[in-house]
Each structure stands twice: as C-alpha cells, then as structure tokens.
C-alpha positions as CSV (number, residue, x, y, z in Angstrom):
1,M,-75.4,82.2,-33.5
2,A,-78.1,79.7,-34.2
3,G,-81.7,81.0,-34.4
4,T,-84.1,80.7,-31.5
5,K,-86.1,78.1,-33.4
6,E,-83.1,75.8,-33.8
7,I,-82.1,76.2,-30.2
8,R,-85.7,75.4,-29.0
9,T,-85.7,72.3,-31.2
10,K,-82.3,71.2,-29.7
11,I,-83.5,71.8,-26.1
12,K,-86.6,69.7,-26.8
13,S,-84.5,66.9,-28.2
14,V,-82.1,66.9,-25.2
15,Q,-85.2,66.9,-22.8
16,N,-86.6,63.8,-24.6
17,T,-83.2,62.1,-24.4
18,R,-83.0,62.9,-20.6
19,K,-86.4,61.3,-20.1
20,I,-85.2,58.1,-21.7
21,T,-81.9,58.0,-19.7
22,K,-83.7,58.8,-16.4
23,A,-86.2,55.9,-17.1
24,M,-83.3,53.6,-18.0
25,E,-81.5,54.6,-14.8
26,M,-84.6,53.7,-12.7
27,V,-85.1,50.4,-14.5
28,A,-81.4,49.4,-14.0
29,A,-81.6,50.4,-10.3
30,S,-84.6,48.0,-9.9
31,K,-82.9,45.2,-11.8
32,M,-79.6,45.8,-10.0
33,R,-81.1,44.9,-6.6
34,K,-82.6,41.6,-7.9
35,A,-79.3,40.8,-9.8
36,Q,-77.3,41.3,-6.6
37,D,-79.6,39.1,-4.6
38,R,-79.0,36.3,-7.2
39,M,-75.3,36.9,-7.1
40,R,-75.1,36.8,-3.3
41,A,-77.2,33.6,-3.3
42,A,-74.8,31.9,-5.8
43,R,-71.6,33.0,-3.9
44,P,-71.7,30.6,-0.9
45,F,-72.0,27.4,-3.0
46,A,-69.4,28.6,-5.4
47,E,-66.9,29.4,-2.6
48,K,-67.6,26.1,-0.9
49,I,-67.1,24.0,-4.0
50,R,-63.9,26.0,-4.8
51,S,-62.7,24.9,-1.4
52,V,-63.6,21.3,-2.0
53,A,-61.8,21.4,-5.4
54,A,-58.7,22.9,-3.7
55,H,-58.7,20.1,-1.1
56,I,-59.0,17.5,-3.8
57,S,-56.2,19.0,-5.9
58,H,-53.9,18.7,-2.8
59,A,-55.0,15.1,-1.9
60,N,-53.2,12.0,-3.0
61,P,-56.0,9.8,-4.3
62,E,-55.6,6.5,-6.1
63,Y,-57.0,8.1,-9.3
64,R,-56.0,11.5,-10.8
65,H,-58.8,13.0,-12.7
66,P,-57.7,14.7,-16.1
67,F,-59.0,18.0,-14.6
68,L,-56.3,17.9,-12.0
69,V,-53.4,16.9,-14.2
70,E,-51.1,19.8,-15.5
71,R,-50.2,19.3,-19.1
72,D,-46.5,19.3,-20.0
73,T,-47.0,21.4,-23.1
74,V,-49.8,23.8,-24.1
75,K,-50.6,23.7,-27.8
76,R,-54.2,24.8,-27.8
77,A,-56.1,26.8,-25.3
78,G,-59.8,27.5,-24.7
79,M,-61.2,30.8,-23.5
80,I,-64.7,31.4,-22.0
81,V,-65.6,35.1,-22.3
82,V,-68.6,36.4,-20.3
83,T,-70.0,39.7,-21.5
84,T,-73.5,41.4,-21.6
85,D,-76.1,41.1,-24.4
86,K,-76.9,44.8,-24.4
87,G,-74.8,48.0,-24.3
88,L,-75.2,51.4,-22.6
89,C,-73.3,50.1,-19.5
90,G,-70.2,52.3,-19.7
91,A,-66.8,50.7,-20.1
92,L,-67.9,47.3,-18.6
93,N,-67.6,45.2,-21.8
94,T,-64.6,47.2,-23.1
95,N,-62.5,46.4,-19.9
96,V,-63.2,42.7,-20.0
97,L,-62.7,42.4,-23.7
98,R,-59.4,44.3,-23.5
99,M,-58.2,41.8,-21.0
100,A,-59.4,38.8,-23.1
101,L,-57.7,40.3,-26.2
102,A,-54.4,40.8,-24.4
103,Q,-54.4,37.2,-23.4
104,Y,-55.5,36.1,-26.9
105,K,-52.6,37.9,-28.5
106,Q,-50.1,36.6,-26.0
107,W,-51.1,33.0,-26.8
108,Q,-50.9,33.8,-30.5
109,D,-47.4,35.1,-30.0
110,E,-46.5,31.9,-28.2
111,G,-47.7,29.8,-31.1
112,E,-50.8,28.5,-29.4
113,E,-54.2,28.0,-31.1
114,I,-57.2,29.4,-29.4
115,D,-60.9,28.3,-29.3
116,V,-63.4,30.7,-27.8
117,C,-66.8,30.2,-26.0
118,C,-68.8,33.4,-25.7
119,I,-71.5,33.9,-23.2
120,G,-73.2,37.2,-24.1
121,G,-73.9,38.9,-27.4
122,K,-71.2,41.7,-27.1
123,G,-68.4,39.2,-26.6
124,L,-69.7,37.1,-29.5
125,G,-69.7,40.1,-31.9
126,F,-66.2,41.1,-30.8
127,M,-64.7,37.7,-31.3
128,Q,-66.3,37.3,-34.6
129,R,-64.9,40.6,-35.8
130,L,-61.5,39.5,-34.4
131,G,-61.7,36.3,-36.5
132,A,-61.5,34.0,-33.5
133,N,-62.6,30.4,-33.7
134,V,-65.9,30.5,-31.8
135,I,-67.0,26.9,-31.0
136,A,-69.8,27.6,-28.6
137,E,-71.9,30.7,-27.8
138,V,-74.9,31.6,-25.6
139,S,-76.8,34.9,-25.9
140,G,-80.1,36.3,-25.0
141,L,-79.9,35.1,-21.4
142,G,-82.3,37.8,-20.2
143,D,-82.3,39.1,-16.7
144,V,-82.3,35.8,-15.0
145,P,-79.5,33.4,-15.9
146,R,-80.4,29.7,-16.0
147,M,-78.0,26.8,-15.7
148,E,-79.8,24.8,-18.3
149,T,-79.2,27.6,-20.8
150,I,-75.4,27.8,-20.4
151,I,-74.7,24.2,-19.6
152,G,-74.5,23.2,-23.3
153,A,-71.6,25.7,-24.0
154,I,-69.8,24.6,-20.8
155,K,-70.1,21.0,-21.9
156,V,-68.5,21.8,-25.3
157,M,-65.5,23.2,-23.5
158,L,-65.2,20.3,-21.0
159,D,-65.6,17.7,-23.7
160,G,-62.8,19.4,-25.7
161,Y,-60.5,19.3,-22.7
162,M,-61.3,15.7,-22.0
163,Q,-60.6,14.8,-25.7
164,D,-57.3,16.7,-25.5
165,R,-58.4,19.4,-27.9
166,F,-57.5,21.9,-25.2
167,D,-54.6,21.9,-22.8
168,R,-56.0,24.6,-20.6
169,I,-59.2,26.7,-20.3
170,I,-59.5,30.2,-18.8
171,L,-62.5,32.2,-17.8
172,V,-62.8,36.0,-18.2
173,Y,-65.6,38.0,-16.7
174,N,-66.5,41.1,-14.6
175,K,-66.5,40.7,-10.9
176,F,-68.9,42.8,-8.9
177,I,-67.1,44.8,-6.1
178,N,-69.7,47.4,-5.3
179,T,-72.2,49.6,-7.2
180,M,-69.4,52.0,-8.3
181,K,-66.7,49.4,-9.1
182,Q,-66.6,46.3,-11.2
183,E,-63.3,44.8,-12.2
184,P,-62.4,42.3,-15.0
185,V,-61.2,39.0,-13.8
186,M,-59.3,36.2,-15.6
187,E,-58.9,32.9,-13.9
188,Q,-57.8,29.4,-15.0
189,L,-60.6,26.8,-14.9
190,L,-58.6,23.8,-16.1
191,P,-56.4,22.3,-15.1
192,I,-57.5,23.0,-11.5
193,Q,-54.6,24.8,-9.7
194,G,-55.0,24.2,-6.0
195,D,-52.1,26.5,-5.1
196,R,-54.0,29.6,-6.6
197,M,-57.2,28.6,-4.8
198,G,-55.5,28.5,-1.4
199,A,-53.8,25.5,0.1
200,P,-55.7,23.7,2.9
201,E,-54.2,23.5,6.3
202,G,-52.8,20.1,6.9
203,S,-52.9,17.1,4.7
204,W,-56.1,15.8,3.2
205,D,-57.1,12.5,1.8
206,Y,-60.4,10.9,0.8
207,I,-62.1,7.5,0.7
208,Y,-64.4,7.4,-2.4
209,E,-67.5,5.3,-2.7
210,P,-68.3,3.7,-5.0
211,E,-65.3,4.6,-7.1
212,A,-62.9,7.6,-7.2
213,K,-63.4,8.1,-10.9
214,D,-67.2,8.4,-10.7
215,V,-67.1,10.7,-7.7
216,L,-64.4,13.0,-9.0
217,E,-66.2,13.2,-12.4
218,Q,-69.3,14.4,-10.9
219,V,-67.8,16.7,-8.3
220,L,-65.3,18.4,-10.6
221,T,-67.9,18.9,-13.3
222,R,-70.3,20.5,-10.8
223,Y,-67.3,22.7,-9.7
224,I,-66.8,24.0,-13.3
225,E,-70.5,24.6,-13.8
226,A,-70.8,26.4,-10.4
227,V,-67.9,28.7,-11.2
228,V,-69.1,29.6,-14.7
229,Y,-72.7,30.2,-13.4
230,Q,-71.3,32.4,-10.6
231,S,-69.3,34.4,-13.2
232,V,-72.5,35.0,-15.2
233,T,-74.4,36.2,-12.1
234,E,-71.4,38.5,-11.2
235,N,-71.4,39.9,-14.7
236,M,-75.1,40.5,-14.7
237,S,-75.0,42.4,-11.4
238,S,-72.0,44.4,-12.7
239,E,-74.0,45.1,-15.9
240,Q,-77.0,46.6,-14.1
241,S,-74.8,48.6,-11.7
242,A,-72.7,50.0,-14.5
243,R,-75.8,50.9,-16.6
244,M,-77.4,52.6,-13.7
245,V,-74.3,54.8,-13.1
246,A,-73.9,55.4,-16.8
247,M,-77.5,56.5,-17.3
248,K,-77.3,58.7,-14.2
249,A,-74.2,60.4,-15.6
250,A,-76.1,60.8,-19.0
251,S,-79.1,62.3,-17.2
252,D,-76.9,64.8,-15.3
253,N,-75.0,65.8,-18.5
254,A,-78.3,66.3,-20.3
255,A,-79.6,68.5,-17.5
256,T,-76.3,70.6,-17.7
257,L,-76.7,70.8,-21.5
258,I,-80.3,72.0,-21.2
259,D,-79.2,74.8,-18.8
260,E,-76.5,75.9,-21.2
261,L,-78.8,75.8,-24.2
262,T,-81.5,77.7,-22.3
263,L,-78.9,80.4,-21.5
264,V,-77.9,80.6,-25.2
265,Y,-81.6,80.8,-26.2
266,N,-82.3,83.6,-23.7
267,K,-79.3,85.6,-25.1
268,S,-80.4,85.0,-28.7
269,R,-84.0,86.0,-27.9
270,Q,-82.8,89.1,-26.0
271,A,-80.6,90.1,-29.0
272,A,-83.5,89.7,-31.3
273,I,-85.9,91.8,-29.1
274,T,-83.2,94.5,-28.8
275,K,-82.7,94.5,-32.6
276,E,-86.4,94.8,-33.2
277,L,-86.8,97.7,-30.8
278,S,-83.9,99.5,-32.3
279,E,-85.5,99.1,-35.8
280,I,-88.8,100.5,-34.4
281,V,-87.1,103.5,-32.7
282,G,-85.1,104.2,-35.8
283,G,-88.2,104.1,-38.0
284,A,-90.1,106.4,-35.7
285,A,-87.2,108.8,-35.6
286,A,-87.0,108.9,-39.4
287,V,-90.7,109.7,-39.7
C-alpha cells in the first residue's frame, strides 16, 4: 500500500485536474449556446438553396452547367473533411475521420486518385500522417467561422472540378442532432444529385436573365459555399457539445477517484496510527 504522503499528493493532483475539467465544461457550455445560435441561423438559407439546387437539377434548361452533369467515369475524386482545431471533445473527430478513411480506402481500391481539402487542424494532421495529397487547408478558425476564411479552400476544389481534375467531390462533417448526439455525415457536393436532395413536385423550368450560364454559375457556386459553411457551423456546434459532455464526464470521474483515494488514505492513516499505538503499548509493557 502506498504511503499517506503519496496518496495525499495524488489526491491533490486529481483535485487540480478536476478544477480544470470543470472550468472547461463551463466554457464549452457557454460557447455551445452561441455556436448553436449560429448554426440555427445558417440552416434556413442552406435548406432553401438546397431546394433551389434540387429544382434546377430537375429542370430542362437550354444550358447544362458542369456542376449538374454526371461524369461517365470517375478517375479522380476530391474530399472536403471538416474537423475541429482542438481536441478534448470525445470521439467527435475519430468518428468523422473513420468515415472519411473508409471512403478513402474504397476509392483507392477502385483505382481512383484522391485529393483532400481539410478544414480543421485535426483532419489536416490525420491526412498528412495518412500520406494523402492535401491540396487546400484551413485551420485556426476560432469560435466564429467566417466565409471569407474558408472560401479560398472551397474555390480550389471548385476550380479543380471545373478544370476536370476531379470527377466528383464529397463533403464529410459532423451533423449536430442534439447536445448528447452528433453523427458523422458524408454527402456528395458535385455533381449535384437532385434525386438525393428530394425531387420537387411537378415539372420545373426557368427563364434566365441575362443568360443561363451566368445565373447558374452564381447560384450553384453560392449553393456549394452555403453547404460547406453550414457544415462548418454544424461541426463547431457539435464540437462544443461533445467537449461539454466529455469534460463533465471527466469531472465526474475525477470526483469518484477522489472519493476512492480518500478512502484508501483514511485506511492507510488508520493502519499507521494502530501500528504506532501497538508499538507504544508494547514498549510500555516491556518496561
């Protein structure tokens, strides 16, 4: 059994750790509410522009934008992976990176080449260790995501698709369900698949002014940017929720460990006192 001094030192160490995790839990709870507000503010626009893109994909315009045309063969694919910059948020990054890795290996087995765009430091580090070809990355987003920060990485992927360097692009991120649940999601960004986005009721057609090419170029580019931005806000909200839950679990575990160590300390101290009394009694009896 360890000595009382060692046990006291360990109890003090666990108490200090619990103070840190408790503080991180409170900070995450405060940031979570703000992140959820930003996420909910981004959802209506993203849902509406998804609906517009679905309608356009089912229409019969005089001009078919490259974003709407399904490629006959897929030789090279692009992957946008959204993760966090910091850790201590449970299995959040592990789950989304496991999904991305499964798709990555599947494409490799099919003979496809893959280029990766990483939004978030954890995903960037993972892909670099994997040996993936990272062509664009954004990290250090902070607590408030800004479109002007991530738009450069998005443009790299869109330009690659327009120049036929990619035949398809997918997006992988964590979707916020509720405070206790966040699930990894993988969706195809390009080419736009209206069937997966929900077919509109009835037939749709459009009259474009000034030209279909200019209008579709702007609308579909805004669609991609809105979807990626929404995925970043969803991921940030998931991050703060997962961190709050993880830090609460760590604080509870630390409290349990302190109770157990205190019990061991009391037993050790009682044994030492009993031994000392026995020695005193034995000495007095010998005299």
